[in-house]
C-alpha positions as CSV (number, residue, x, y, z in Angstrom):
1,M,-14.5,28.9,11.4
2,N,-18.1,30.4,11.7
3,L,-20.6,29.7,14.4
4,Q,-22.5,27.0,12.3
5,F,-19.4,24.9,12.4
6,W,-19.2,25.1,16.2
7,L,-23.0,24.3,16.5
8,N,-22.5,21.3,14.0
9,M,-19.7,20.0,16.2
10,L,-21.7,20.2,19.3
11,H,-24.4,18.1,17.7
12,N,-21.8,15.6,16.3
13,P,-19.0,15.1,19.1
14,A,-17.8,12.1,17.5
15,D,-17.2,13.8,14.2
16,F,-15.3,16.7,16.2
17,L,-13.2,14.1,18.0
18,K,-12.3,12.4,14.7
19,R,-11.3,15.9,13.1
20,V,-9.2,16.7,16.1
21,R,-7.3,13.2,16.1
22,I,-6.7,13.4,12.3
23,G,-5.6,16.9,12.6
24,I,-3.0,15.8,15.4
25,L,-1.9,12.9,13.3
26,K,-1.2,15.0,10.2
27,Y,1.0,17.2,12.2
28,Y,2.7,14.6,14.2
29,F,3.7,12.6,10.9
30,K,4.5,15.6,8.9
31,L,7.2,16.5,11.4
32,K,8.6,13.2,11.4
33,K,8.4,12.6,7.6
34,P,12.0,11.8,6.1
35,K,13.2,13.2,2.8
36,P,11.2,11.9,0.0
37,T,12.5,10.4,-3.3
38,L,11.7,12.2,-6.5
39,V,11.4,9.6,-9.3
40,M,12.7,11.7,-12.1
41,E,16.0,12.2,-9.9
42,R,16.6,8.4,-10.0
43,R,18.3,6.3,-12.8
44,W,15.9,4.2,-14.9
45,D,14.9,3.7,-18.4
46,N,11.5,2.3,-17.6
47,L,9.6,3.1,-14.5
48,I,6.8,0.9,-13.3
49,V,4.2,2.3,-10.9
50,L,2.0,0.0,-9.1
51,D,-1.0,2.2,-7.6
52,A,-1.3,2.2,-3.8
53,C,1.3,-0.5,-3.3
54,R,2.8,-0.8,0.4
55,F,6.4,-1.7,0.8
56,D,5.9,-4.4,3.5
57,V,3.4,-6.2,1.2
58,F,5.4,-5.9,-1.8
59,K,8.4,-7.3,-0.2
60,Y,6.5,-10.3,1.2
61,V,4.8,-11.3,-2.3
62,C,7.0,-10.0,-5.0
63,P,8.6,-12.9,-6.9
64,I,10.6,-10.7,-9.3
65,R,14.4,-10.7,-8.7
66,G,16.4,-7.5,-8.2
67,H,17.8,-5.1,-5.8
68,L,14.9,-4.1,-3.5
69,E,15.0,-1.0,-1.0
70,K,12.4,1.2,0.8
71,I,12.0,4.6,-0.3
72,I,10.0,7.6,0.9
73,S,7.2,8.5,-1.6
74,A,6.8,12.2,-2.5
75,G,3.0,12.0,-1.2
76,P,0.6,9.7,0.7
77,N,-1.7,9.9,-2.2
78,T,-1.5,10.1,-5.8
79,Y,-2.3,13.7,-6.4
80,T,0.4,14.8,-3.8
81,W,2.8,12.4,-5.7
82,V,2.0,13.7,-9.0
83,K,2.2,17.3,-7.9
84,R,5.7,16.9,-6.1
85,N,7.2,14.8,-9.0
86,F,6.0,16.3,-12.0
87,Y,4.2,19.9,-11.5
88,T,7.4,21.9,-12.4
89,R,7.9,24.7,-14.7
90,D,11.6,24.4,-14.6
91,K,11.7,21.0,-16.1
92,K,10.1,19.3,-19.0
93,F,10.6,15.4,-19.4
94,S,10.6,15.5,-23.2
95,D,12.5,12.0,-23.2
96,T,9.5,10.2,-21.2
97,I,6.3,8.9,-22.3
98,Y,3.8,8.4,-19.4
99,I,1.5,5.3,-19.9
100,S,-1.5,6.1,-17.4
101,S,-4.3,4.0,-16.0
102,N,-4.8,6.6,-13.4
103,P,-6.9,9.8,-14.5
104,Y,-4.9,11.8,-11.9
105,I,-1.9,11.6,-14.7
106,S,-3.7,12.5,-17.8
107,N,-3.8,15.3,-20.5
108,Y,-6.9,16.5,-18.8
109,S,-5.4,16.9,-15.5
110,F,-2.1,18.6,-16.4
111,L,-4.1,21.1,-18.8
112,H,-7.2,21.9,-16.9
113,G,-6.7,20.4,-13.3
114,I,-8.7,17.6,-11.7
115,S,-10.0,17.2,-8.2
116,S,-7.4,18.7,-5.9
117,L,-4.8,19.3,-8.7
118,K,-4.7,22.7,-10.3
119,P,-3.9,22.9,-14.0
120,L,-0.1,22.9,-14.8
121,G,-1.1,24.5,-18.3
122,F,1.1,22.2,-20.3
123,I,2.0,18.8,-20.6
124,P,5.5,17.9,-18.9
125,F,6.1,14.6,-20.9
126,F,6.9,14.0,-24.5
127,K,3.4,12.3,-24.4
128,I,0.7,11.0,-21.9
129,V,-1.2,7.9,-23.1
130,D,-4.5,7.9,-21.3
131,V,-5.2,4.1,-21.1
132,W,-8.2,4.8,-18.8
133,R,-9.9,6.4,-21.5
134,F,-10.1,3.5,-23.8
135,G,-9.1,0.7,-21.6
136,W,-11.6,0.8,-18.9
137,N,-13.4,-2.2,-18.3
138,E,-17.2,-1.7,-17.4
139,E,-17.6,-5.1,-15.7
140,L,-14.5,-5.1,-13.6
141,Q,-14.9,-1.1,-13.0
142,T,-11.2,-0.5,-13.4
143,V,-8.4,-0.6,-16.1
144,P,-7.0,-4.2,-16.0
145,P,-3.4,-4.8,-16.3
146,W,-3.6,-6.6,-19.6
147,E,-4.8,-3.4,-21.3
148,V,-1.7,-1.5,-19.8
149,N,0.7,-4.2,-21.2
150,K,-1.2,-4.1,-24.5
151,V,-0.7,-0.3,-24.8
152,T,2.9,-0.5,-23.4
153,R,3.9,-2.9,-26.3
154,M,2.3,-0.6,-28.9
155,I,4.0,2.6,-27.5
156,K,7.4,0.8,-27.2
157,Q,7.4,-0.2,-30.8
158,R,6.3,3.3,-32.2
159,Y,8.7,5.2,-29.8
160,P,11.8,2.8,-29.2
161,D,14.0,5.5,-27.9
162,K,11.8,6.9,-25.3
163,K,11.9,6.3,-21.5
164,L,8.5,5.0,-20.2
165,I,6.5,5.4,-17.1
166,I,4.0,2.4,-17.1
167,H,1.4,3.2,-14.4
168,Y,-1.0,0.3,-13.5
169,I,-3.8,0.9,-11.2
170,Q,-3.5,-2.4,-9.2
171,P,-3.3,-3.1,-6.2
172,H,-5.7,-0.1,-5.7
173,H,-9.2,-1.4,-5.5
174,P,-11.3,-2.7,-7.1
175,F,-10.0,-6.2,-6.4
176,I,-9.9,-8.2,-9.5
177,G,-7.8,-11.0,-8.4
178,R,-8.6,-14.5,-7.2
179,V,-10.2,-12.9,-4.0
180,R,-12.7,-10.3,-4.7
181,I,-15.1,-8.2,-2.8
182,R,-18.1,-8.0,-5.1
183,E,-20.3,-5.8,-2.7
184,A,-17.9,-3.0,-3.1
185,D,-18.1,-0.2,-5.7
186,G,-15.2,0.3,-8.3
187,F,-12.2,2.6,-8.7
188,D,-12.7,6.3,-7.9
189,M,-13.2,6.9,-11.6
190,Q,-16.8,6.8,-10.6
191,Q,-16.5,9.9,-8.6
192,L,-14.6,11.7,-11.5
193,R,-17.5,10.6,-13.8
194,G,-19.9,12.5,-11.6
195,R,-21.1,9.6,-9.2
196,K,-20.4,11.2,-5.8
197,N,-21.6,8.4,-3.5
198,L,-18.7,6.3,-2.8
199,S,-20.1,4.7,0.4
200,R,-19.7,1.1,-0.9
201,S,-16.0,1.3,-1.6
202,A,-14.0,-1.6,0.3
203,W,-12.4,0.9,2.7
204,H,-15.8,2.4,3.6
205,L,-17.3,-0.9,4.3
206,L,-14.3,-1.8,6.4
207,Q,-14.8,1.5,8.2
208,Q,-18.4,0.6,8.7
209,G,-17.8,-2.9,10.1
210,K,-19.5,-4.6,7.0
211,L,-16.1,-6.3,5.9
212,S,-13.3,-7.9,7.8
213,L,-9.9,-6.4,7.6
214,S,-8.4,-10.1,6.8
215,K,-10.6,-10.5,4.0
216,L,-9.7,-7.1,2.6
217,V,-5.9,-7.7,3.0
218,R,-6.4,-11.1,1.2
219,A,-8.1,-9.2,-1.7
220,Y,-5.5,-6.6,-1.7
221,V,-2.6,-9.3,-1.9
222,S,-4.5,-11.0,-4.5
223,N,-4.6,-7.8,-6.6
224,L,-1.0,-7.3,-6.2
225,C,-0.2,-10.6,-7.1
226,L,-2.3,-10.3,-10.3
227,V,-0.7,-7.2,-11.4
228,L,2.8,-8.7,-10.8
229,G,2.1,-11.6,-13.0
230,Y,1.6,-8.9,-15.9
231,V,4.6,-7.1,-15.0
232,M,6.6,-10.3,-15.1
233,K,5.0,-10.9,-18.8
234,L,6.2,-7.4,-19.8
235,L,9.5,-7.3,-18.2
236,P,11.5,-9.4,-20.8
237,E,10.3,-6.8,-23.6
238,L,11.6,-3.8,-22.0
239,D,15.3,-2.6,-22.8
240,G,17.6,-1.0,-20.4
241,L,17.1,-0.5,-16.5
242,T,13.7,-1.2,-15.3
243,C,12.8,-0.2,-11.7
244,I,9.4,-0.8,-10.0
245,T,8.0,1.5,-7.4
246,S,4.4,2.9,-6.2
247,D,2.9,6.4,-5.7
248,H,1.9,5.7,-2.3
249,G,0.7,3.0,0.3
250,N,-2.5,2.2,2.0
251,A,-3.2,2.7,5.8
252,F,-5.3,-0.3,6.2
253,G,-7.1,1.3,9.2
254,R,-4.3,2.0,11.3
255,F,-5.2,4.9,13.7
256,G,-8.5,4.8,12.3
257,I,-7.3,6.0,8.8
258,Y,-8.6,4.1,5.8
259,S,-7.4,4.1,2.4
260,H,-4.8,6.9,1.6
261,P,-5.8,10.4,2.7
262,N,-3.3,13.3,2.8
263,I,-1.6,12.1,6.1
264,E,2.1,11.3,5.9
265,L,1.7,7.8,8.0
266,P,4.6,5.6,7.4
267,E,2.3,2.9,5.9
268,L,1.3,5.6,3.2
269,I,4.7,6.9,2.2
270,E,6.9,3.9,2.5
271,V,7.0,2.2,-0.9
272,P,9.0,0.0,-2.9
273,W,11.8,0.7,-5.3
274,L,13.0,-2.5,-7.1
275,E,15.9,-2.4,-9.7
276,V,15.1,-5.5,-11.9
277,K,17.4,-7.9,-13.0
278,K,17.0,-8.4,-16.8
279,L,15.0,-11.7,-17.2
């Protein structure tokens, strides 16, 4: 650390204390983290991934019948989860098609890198379908779940013998269910498109005191209920064993942590694993 860093810290003591607190939290929860579950080591024919879905909220609202357990995610955010589950040169998942509404799991991210992910240099799956490229809804500022269902049906018909990973972006913001936060910006796709200012995301508004936690939680639950409705529509069309999980959770402001940074908080790494009974 150079002299300028310490001068900046002296002029911004609140920022300095925040950095110290986050550093302590990272170290503490990293020591406490139990062994994670790697999704490719579990048995399934179809794996449904709900983005940023906390275990406790899922357990409370999910109407889908099956065997539910709490597992530990491989990471507290998408890029860490992707890296630990799929960034391997020893294994290729040639029997699996990844249907992705999240650009962190894309042809581009594996070949060229994206944000914090360095390029792997090859596609580890039989195919990645980048739903976010053509299923993006400009009005909603996200990839809606009905687009994911539409693509999944097409892929299943074309490749009936392949395993499927079906990655919805909900309940991750923006919130497009019955409870919406219209003053907030959309999904982080905006940053990936070159728009750097995300100060109006729902989590930034909460942190700044411009949004109540109760309304944000209601919007989050509404988003989860929305995507679960579309999951239930798709389930009867999927063959074999289908499991529902998440890449990571959401901190909801615990310890002053918002959204899902790279800290192994229980709220960020405790995710559902539901083995679904055939409908």
